[in-house]
Backbone bond lengths (Angstrom), bond angles and torsions (degrees), N, CA, C in turn:
res aa  C-N    CA-C-N  psi(-1)  N-CA   C-N-CA  omega(-1)  CA-C   N-CA-C  phi
1 X - - - 1.438 - - 1.540 107.52 -
2 X 1.371 119.27 143.29 1.441 121.15 177.31 1.467 107.91 -79.47
3 X 1.446 116.49 141.38 1.316 123.65 176.17 1.490 113.55 -90.60
4 X 1.356 120.29 121.52 1.542 121.78 179.71 1.409 109.29 -97.19
5 X 1.417 114.40 153.88 1.357 121.55 172.10 1.543 108.32 -74.76
6 X 1.232 117.62 160.91 1.527 115.90 -176.27 1.508 114.51 -72.94
7 X 1.359 117.21 -24.13 1.437 124.08 178.12 1.570 107.32 -114.38
8 X 1.341 115.68 143.15 1.485 120.37 177.43 1.531 105.54 -130.75
9 X 1.408 111.56 147.62 1.409 119.13 172.68 1.552 112.16 -79.42
10 X 1.342 114.28 165.32 1.404 118.11 -176.27 1.503 115.14 -56.32
11 X 1.322 118.75 -43.48 1.522 117.54 179.11 1.482 111.12 -62.80
12 X 1.286 123.19 -38.36 1.490 129.10 174.29 1.504 111.60 -47.78
13 X 1.322 112.42 -58.14 1.421 124.48 -176.90 1.572 111.86 -62.79
14 X 1.254 111.79 -45.78 1.532 121.10 175.00 1.507 108.19 -54.77
15 X 1.241 120.97 -49.63 1.487 126.78 -175.69 1.606 105.46 -68.65
16 X 1.249 118.54 -40.82 1.539 123.44 -179.31 1.564 107.78 -62.92
17 X 1.360 117.12 -47.43 1.339 118.52 -179.73 1.569 117.99 -79.29
18 X 1.317 112.49 -12.15 1.479 119.10 -175.04 1.596 115.13 73.76
19 X 1.159 118.01 30.66 1.497 124.82 179.58 1.547 110.98 -122.82
20 X 1.400 116.06 154.20 1.489 115.51 179.97 1.561 106.87 -68.51
21 X 1.383 111.84 156.38 1.456 116.31 175.80 1.506 111.51 -55.42
22 X 1.340 114.46 -40.26 1.527 115.27 -177.02 1.525 112.22 -62.96
23 X 1.227 119.03 -25.15 1.526 121.65 177.00 1.605 107.61 -65.54
24 X 1.289 118.10 -44.29 1.533 115.89 172.78 1.499 112.50 -57.84
25 X 1.193 116.37 -45.10 1.471 115.08 178.41 1.528 116.38 -58.53
26 X 1.314 114.74 -40.31 1.411 127.09 177.63 1.564 110.08 -64.07
27 X 1.387 114.62 -46.63 1.453 121.93 177.68 1.539 104.94 -61.01
28 X 1.320 121.33 -41.05 1.470 123.78 -170.42 1.607 106.54 -64.63
29 X 1.348 115.92 -43.87 1.406 123.77 -175.36 1.590 107.74 -64.95
30 X 1.306 118.21 -31.57 1.433 123.60 -177.06 1.484 110.18 -99.67
31 X 1.288 124.78 4.09 1.432 128.45 -177.65 1.477 113.83 54.67
32 X 1.294 117.43 41.59 1.489 122.10 -174.24 1.545 111.71 -111.31
33 X 1.268 120.04 -26.40 1.512 121.97 -174.73 1.434 112.92 -94.94
34 X 1.371 116.55 -165.18 1.477 121.28 -173.98 1.667 104.01 -68.76
35 X 1.334 115.40 150.29 1.396 118.06 176.34 1.471 112.29 -67.24
36 X 1.309 115.14 144.20 1.472 121.00 -176.99 1.618 104.89 -129.25
37 X 1.384 113.02 157.93 1.447 122.28 -176.44 1.617 103.79 -121.59
38 X 1.131 114.25 148.25 1.460 119.43 173.30 1.604 107.81 -100.61
39 X 1.363 112.81 125.63 1.453 120.34 178.67 1.536 104.80 -117.01
40 X 1.257 115.64 100.67 1.499 116.39 -173.26 1.516 106.79 67.57
41 X 1.326 113.33 -128.62 1.456 118.71 179.50 1.514 109.76 -95.47
42 X 1.328 121.23 7.23 1.335 124.12 -172.22 1.610 108.41 -107.82
43 X 1.372 110.97 146.41 1.533 116.01 177.59 1.515 106.06 -100.65
44 X 1.321 117.69 132.54 1.517 126.86 -177.31 1.398 106.81 -132.22
45 X 1.373 110.61 152.20 1.460 119.30 178.38 1.468 108.85 -123.53
46 X 1.343 121.36 136.40 1.525 131.72 169.42 1.480 105.40 -67.74
47 X 1.235 124.71 123.41 1.416 121.66 169.62 1.533 112.58 -59.40
48 X 1.244 121.93 -27.10 1.370 123.15 177.51 1.565 109.48 -68.28
49 X 1.309 116.30 -39.21 1.527 120.81 176.02 1.506 107.32 -65.51
50 X 1.382 120.29 -43.06 1.414 120.59 -174.34 1.600 108.06 -65.24
51 X 1.296 116.88 -41.98 1.417 118.75 -176.16 1.591 109.15 -71.57
52 X 1.295 119.55 -35.95 1.455 124.99 173.75 1.523 111.14 -58.01
53 X 1.459 112.88 -42.83 1.399 115.12 -178.35 1.603 111.41 -67.90
54 X 1.337 113.24 -45.00 1.409 115.61 174.79 1.576 113.14 -50.61
55 X 1.249 113.75 -46.69 1.505 120.15 -175.26 1.555 107.14 -64.12
56 X 1.381 117.89 -33.65 1.449 121.25 179.95 1.562 112.29 -71.63
57 X 1.284 115.48 -16.91 1.487 123.52 179.44 1.497 112.36 -83.42
58 X 1.259 119.17 -14.07 1.486 128.97 -172.42 1.540 106.34 -53.66
59 X 1.273 119.05 139.72 1.342 122.18 177.99 1.555 114.73 -101.37
60 X 1.360 112.37 5.17 1.492 113.50 -177.55 1.524 108.99 -82.35
61 X 1.289 115.35 150.13 1.572 117.11 -174.40 1.635 105.23 -63.12
62 X 1.281 110.15 146.41 1.445 120.76 169.05 1.475 115.62 -79.74
63 X 1.337 123.00 142.49 1.373 125.06 177.58 1.559 107.80 -65.76
64 X 1.355 112.38 130.91 1.455 121.15 -177.92 1.485 116.68 80.85
65 X 1.440 117.33 6.69 1.422 124.58 175.21 1.504 111.58 -74.69
66 X 1.326 119.05 135.91 1.486 116.01 179.06 1.483 113.04 -84.66
């Protein structure tokens, strides 16, 4: 398995998710995508936040959901 750095740049996350970089910027302005952090003037994503966001997008029923 490939080892990932704890922080990823926007192009890395876009490639991982299969979306254009611009989509991540739009999602960020609408508070819809994975959470990002600013490191100086750069936008970075924690892989744990990206994975949690992906899990939250799942359409399978949650255990105990009515």
